[in-house]
N, C-alpha and C positions, 0 to 999 in steps of 0.2 A: 648079785649086783656088780655092775662094771663102773668104774669111775674114770672119767676123762680129765686128765691134768695137763694144763699147758705151762710149759717152761720156755726159757730164752733158747734153750739148747734144741727143742723138739717136743713132740706130742707123747705123753706117757698114758697107757692104759693099765689100770690097776683092778685086781679082783678082790673084793671084799670077802673074806674068810669068815668072819663072824658078824652077822648083820644084827644080832641082838644088841651088841654094844652101841650101835648108832642110836638106839632109842634113849640112851642115857647122854643127852647132849651136854649138860653141865659138867659131867665128870669124864667126858670123853678124851680130854687132853691128857688125863692121867695115863691112858693106855699107850700114849706116844712119848712118854718121858724118856725111854730108852729105845735103841734100834731094835733090841730083842722083842720089846713089847710091840713095837710098830709092826714087825714082820709077823706077829701073831693075827694082827687085825687085817692088814692088806698085803698083797703080793703083786709085784711087777709082772705084767703078762706080755706087754710089747712096749717098745720105745722106738718111736720114729724121730732120727736126728735130722736137723736141718743142714742142707748142703753149705750154705753161705748166708751172709747177713740179709741179701736181697730176698732170699726166700723166707727168713725169719720175719723181715719187716712186712712182707705181703700177708703172712699168715696173722701177724699181730694186728695189722690194720683191719683185716677182715673180721677178727674177733671184736675189736673195739666198735666196728659199724654194725655188728651182730649178723655177719654174713658167714656162708660157709665157704672157706677157701679150698683151693685145689688139693694142698697137702693133707688137710683135715679130712676131706671127702675120701682120700686114698686110703688114709689110716682106718676110717670107719668101715669102709667096703671090705677092707683086707682082713680085719681083726673082729669087729663087733658084729658084722653081718652073719658071721658063722654061728653065733650064738644070739640069734634075734630074740629068743625067749627071755633073755636076760635084760633087767633095766639098766639104763645108762644114766649115771649121776653126773650132772654138768654144774657149772657155776653161774651160767647166764640163762635165764628163762628164755629171752628171745631167741638165742642160738638153738635152744631146745626145740622151739617151735619150728625153726627152719629144717633142723635135721629130722623132725617127725614127718614133715611135708614131703621130703625128698627121699629120704631113705627108709621111711616107715618103721622107725625105732622108737620105742617107748623111753622117754626122758623123764628124769625126776630132778627137781629142784626144791629144796627146803632148807630150813635152819640146820638140821642135822647135816645135810650135805655140805653147807657152807662151812660148818665147824670141822668137818672130816677134811675138807681141803686145806684149812689152816693148819691142821695137825700134819697132814702130809707134807706141807711146804716146811715145816719145821724140821723134819726128818728126811729131807729130800736127797741129801748126799748119801745116806745109808740105804735108802730104799731103791734108787736108781743106780745100778752098778755100771761100771765101765765108764763113768764120766768123772774125771778128776776135778777137784774144787777150783783149781786155778783157771781151768779152760772154761767152766761153768760161769766164773765171775767176769772172764774177759767177754764171754758172749752176752752176758746180761747188760755190761757197760755199753757194748757196741750197739746192741738192740735198743737200749734207752736213748743213746745219741740219735740213731737213725730215726726212731720213732717220734721224738722231739723235733728233729728238723723237718720231718714230713708234715707234722702238725702245724708247724710255724709257716711252713711253705703254703699250706692250702687253708690257712685260717682267714676267714673274712675280716676279722678284726686286725690282722697284721699286715695284709697285703696292701692296704690303702694308706699305711704310713708312709710308703713311697710317694704316693700322690700328694700327701700333706707336705712332705719335705720337698718334692718337685716344685710344686707351685709357690712355696715360700722362697726358694731359690730363684726362681724365675722372676718374682717381684724385685728381689735383692738385686739381680742382674739389671733389670730395667732402670732401677734408681742409679746404680753405678754408671751405667751407659749414658743416662742423661748428664751426669755430673761430668763424666770425662769428655763428651761431645761439647757441652758448653765451654769447658776450659779450653778445649783444642780450637774451636771457633774464635773465642776471644784472644788466644795467644797468637795464633796465625793471622788473626785480623789486623794486628798491627803492621804486619808485612804486606799482606795483600788483602785489603777490606772488600774489595769488589767480588771476589770469589764467593763468599758467604751468600751475597744476593743472587748469584748466577746459579749455584748449585745448592738447591734445597734439601736433597736427600743427604743424610748425615754419613751413611757408610760410603756413598760415592764422593763425598767430600774428603773423607779420611783417606780414602784410596788415591784420590787426586793429589793430596799433599804428599803421600807416601811415594808416588811416582815421580811429581815433579820436583819437590824441594823448594830451591829458591824460585822466585816468580820470573827471573831472567831466563830460566831453562824451558818456560811454557812454550815459546815459539818453536824450540827444536824437539819437543817432546810429543810422541803419539798418544793421544788419549782416547783412541777410537775403541778400545775395549772396555773402557770405564764409562765414557759419557756418548751421548748421541752426537751427531755431526753438528747440528745447529748449536747445541750448547758448547761444544768444543770450539767452535769458532767464536763464539761470544766469549769465552774464557780467555782466548788468545788475544782478542781485541782489548779486553779489559786489562790485561798484563801490560799492555804497551803504554797505556795511559794511566796506570795505577797511581794512586796518591799516598801508598804506604811507605813505611820508613824502611831503612836497610837494617838487615840483622846479620849476625856473624854465623859461620858455618856450626859452631856448637849449638847455638839456639835452634837452628833447622833440625840438627840431629836429635835433640830432645823431643821436639815436636813430632818428628816422624817415629820416635820410639812410642810416644803417647798414641799416635795413629795406629800402630801396630797392636797395642793394647785393646783399643777399640775394635779393630777388626777381629781380633782373636775372640773377644767377649761376644761380639755379634754372632759369630760362627757357632760358638758354644751354646748361645741362647737358642739358635735355630735348631740345633740338634736336641736340645733339652725339651723344646716345645714339641718335636716329633716324638720323643719319648714319652712326654705326658699324655699326648693324644693317643698313642697306642694303649697306654696303660689305662686310660679312661674308657676307651673302647672295649677293653677285655673286663674290666670290673664294673662299671655302671654304663653299659651301652645305651639304655633308655633314657638316663639322666643327661648323657651327651647329646643325644638327638634333640631332646626338649630345650635344653639352655645353652648346649655348646661345652666344650671341654674346659675352658678357662673358668666360666662361671660355675660349672659343676664341681671343678676341683677346689674352688674357693670355698663353696658351700660345705664341702666334706672336710676342708681344713678348719672352717670356723666351728663346725660341730665336733671335730675330734676324730670321728671316724664315719665310715658308711652306715654302720648300724646304729650309732647315736642320731645320725641325721634321719634314719628311717623312723625314729621314735617321736620326731617332731610332728605336730600337726601342720596343716597347710598354711595357717595363719601365722605360725612361727617361721616357717620357711619363707614367706612372703616378706617379712620385715627382718630377716636374718642379716646381720651387718649394720642395721641401723638402730641398735639398742640405745645408744646415748641420745639420739633424737626422740626415741620413744619415751624414756623416762624424763626427759626434759619437758616433753609435751603433757605427760601425766602430771608433773609437778606444777606446771603453769596453766593446767586446764586448757590447752590449746588442742588443735587437731593433731592426731597422732600420724606418723609417716605411712605412706601407702606401699612403700617398696624399700628394699635394702640392696643386697648384693645382686638380686634378680633383675634390677633396673638395668644391667649391663647385657642382658640377654638381647638377641637380635629381634624377636618378637616385640619386645617392649620398646626397643630403640627406633623401630619403624612405625611406631604408633604416633598419633598426633597427642599433644599434651592433655587435650580433653579426655582421651580414653586410655590413658596410661594407666590410671588406678584400676579401671575394670579388667583390662588385660593383664596386669600384674597379679590381680586376685585369681583370674581363671588360670594362668599359667603356673602359679603356686600350687593350686589344687591338683592339677594334672602332674606336675613335677613330683608332689608328695607320692602320688601313686606309683610313678616311675622308680623313685628311690627305694620304696619298699618291695616293688618287684625285683629290683637289682639286688638288694640286700638279702631277701629272704627266698626269693625264687630260685628254682632249679635251672630254668631255661636261661639262656644267654643271647637270645635273638632281640631285635629292636622293632618287633611288629607292633607292640603295644605303644612305644614311644612315637613310631612313625604315624600311626593312626591318631593317637592324641594331638599330635602337632597338626595334623590336617584339620582336625575339627577346630583347633585355635585359629588357624590361618583363615578358615572360612568365617568364623565369628568375628575375625578382625575386619574382613572385607565387608561384612555386614554392617559393622559399626561405622567404618569409614564412608560407605556409600549412603549411609543414613536412609535405608529402605524403609518404607512403611509397610509394616506387616499387620496382618489381621490379628485382632485380640482374640476373637472366638474361632472355633474350628481347629484345624490342624496347626495354623499359623506358619505354614511353609509358603504358601502362595502370596504373591505380592497383591496388596489391596487395589482394587480397579477404581480410579477416581473419575467421576463423571465429567463430561465436557462442559465447560463453563459457557453460559449463555447470558448475554446482557438483558436485564429486564427494566423497562422504562417505568415501572410502578413508582409512583411518589407517595411517600407518607409524611404526614404533617405531625410534628411534634406537639403534644398536648401537655403544656406546663402546669396544669390546674393542680396535679398530684403532687408537684414539687413543694409547695409552700405549706408551712406549718403553722403560720401566724394566724391568730383569730380574725374573724371577718369584721368586727368593729374595732379598727384601729384608729390611731389618732390622725394619721393622713387622711384616711377616708372621711373622717368627721370634718376636718378642715375643708376637703373637697366638697362636701355637702353644703357648708356654710358659704363657700364661694358661689356655688350654683344658686342658692337662694338670694344672694346679693345681686347676681346678675339678672335675676327675674325682675327685681324691683325697678321701677322707673327712676332714672338718675338725670338731674339736669346737667346741661354742659358746662364743664368748669375749664377756666384757663389754667394752664400748667404754670406752677411756679417752682421756685427752688425747694420749697418745703414738702411739695408733693412727691419728691423723690424718696422721701422717707416713709412713705405710706406702706410699702411691703414690710419694713422692718416693724411698723407698729402693728401690723396685722400678724405677723409672726410671734412678737412678744405678747400679744393679747392673750387673754385666758380663753377657754374653749366656749364660755357662755355667750350666745350670739346678741343678747340685750345690751350688754355693755359695748359691744362692737359698735351697735347701731348708734348709741349715744355719742361715742366718740366721733363716728363719722358726721353726725349732724353738726357737732361743734366745729369741725374742720370746714364743713360748708359755709357756716355763718362767717367765719373768719375770712374766707375767701371772698364772700360777697362784699364784706365791709371793705376789703382792699380794692375791689373793683369800683366801689362808689367813690373812694378817695382819688383813684386814677381819673375817674371821670370829672371830678371837681377839680383836679389839677389841671386837666386839659382846658377847662371852661376858662379858668383864670388866665391862663397863657394867651388864649384867643382875644379875651378882653383887652389884655395889655397891649397886642399888636394892633 
């Protein structure tokens, strides 16, 4: 049996002299207590030394990933292939499968082999001759540093820390720039207040102050490299009729120094933005296509890393950044927020207020897929992100156009509306089904009584003042018709008596004349 042993200095091939000792796994370490005992069990057959640290790093990374490196393949072809009938003991079962497929060698991996490897490592200095201990320790240290640096460089957990730091710095620079520009406009506004209204761009404003200085120098200064011709003419006209106060040269020098700081920070911010854009396209290209580099970087920064963000569901990605509003809504039993940091994405921004919730939900679902593809996938293309973004844009156009779609069928074709034709058919509303009042109501009884009274013969009556109260008496009377007739008879008798009295009075008056 042959044993493949990996060291920081190179690959060693040992031949097992007494295979019966390997069966006693628990007591195997006793056979390696001294170099003499170890030499009775195993013997060095071949040692392939690495030329430099680069070769050692390449071999070590290949072993870590379970691949067959060039140097290891060379050693196996040179030494082991001559004795193909021998079994090869290795420490990694995955590597053994690769060796068996490519070189057709029988590989062995068992607890006895793992214990043998541990015993050989304990007596490595005595078993491998021609390798000083100091050189061995130096090569081990160098390989450890190189391997750690390699893992740190290509670890998906560590690379996105640069994005987290860059987006945080970008936000800090924006805050500082706003403070500096506000201070600069307020400070120079005492001397030349009209300039702030004419020049709205902050960077052009600071460059103009840096070039001009005192407003009396505006007429003799060429501002064509900073401002357009129309704006330059307007600035020169405003300088002649300015209402600002006079300031000293020392004040102007301090304002110009502040303008220098604003210009330098603005240039550095543009450089940092380009760096962030390139890093996002390298690490999370599909996420960048979906929501943009700034929103994508803020999502990664909020989650801590790209891998942590990939573990979040789409519903969490949708409201990421609005945790305070979410818990306040849950506490007060109000409506929960529909979007968080994803609100600043271009797809959500170009949507009307009515459809922002729908688009943010769909965008979060597709963004979650893009994040997982970037974090866990091996490909670095942007095909999936571009395809999903096209689908979202098509859906957005459909929502904005408010197209009527067929509910049944494929749902892809627009529903055909029939041509409107005016019809002159008139329908009469039947109110008989609206009333729930019983048929024998009080009003109907009163109407029946009045109809009976109208049917009876009535003598002509002269109207008097008391006759005005007749409807009141009729309303106040009870529903029985007999009483009503008696009362009416009484009123007729009273009226007849009054007529007789009037006739008597008229006769007396005529006799007197």
